[in-house]
C-alpha angles and dihedrals in degrees: 000000000000124000117250129188109246121222114252110260090230139028118287091249096044097098096051135159090024096047119016131226088243092055092050093046092053097037098045103028098038111021100034091040089054091054089051095047095044092042092054092049092048093046093060114107095004129120087252097067110122093017124122118265091251090053091050091050095048095039098048095046109117089356107068110016099184092050092043093051093053097038093048092047090049090052092046093050097045086063097034092066090051093045087068133062139164110276090013129148116049127131100272102104125176107270103246092046093047090052092049092049089052092049101043105025105032098255139311098288091052090046091054092050095045095044092051090045091053090053094045091046096052103107111225120337123357148090142276117221147197106202142165115240123172090346095306132103117241137178118223143157130221135192124247112334097340115126140182093267089078091051097055095264136109116233115224098170132018137173122205112229097179107126093245087065095064114002097097091054105029105019106203095344098107094159090058090052091049092049090050091048095052097040102038113015113039114114098214092184090063091045088052091049091053091044092054090051093046 
């Protein structure tokens, strides 16, 4: 299996004003493309050739750092583009997911606060996550390209807090970017789809 760059599921200007056309062009066409290109080169001749992306991510963690970094970032970004949509966010969550957030995370408002805090509190590059672990929802943060897959969990929502994800639009105001992401960009239908599979 080789890595391929997916098309964005919307136009480059579709997420404005919360995420600009310029950010998406750089982030998707340059950064994500680099993970794909480097990942494919690093995959050649390894034991992970022909394995699924999830298998490559889990298998290369703590064994082959360069391959892991690119494979994990490829995985993260495939989903990141789908975790956003025009006119996303809002408070109308699919029923089963809303109920689970109430049960495990103390309600939607608390989820929003804790998820944004995880993203704001990640020092340097990384991600904030909503994941399913042992049947329960949990919020976490990881450095660089690391994701919940390597910690025995299944990610159902992630936000990229690498500077290239927000610096063109928000400069150093990461909390403003996270607020915009939660309130205006999250594609809850895709989160629900991943939750039902998890």
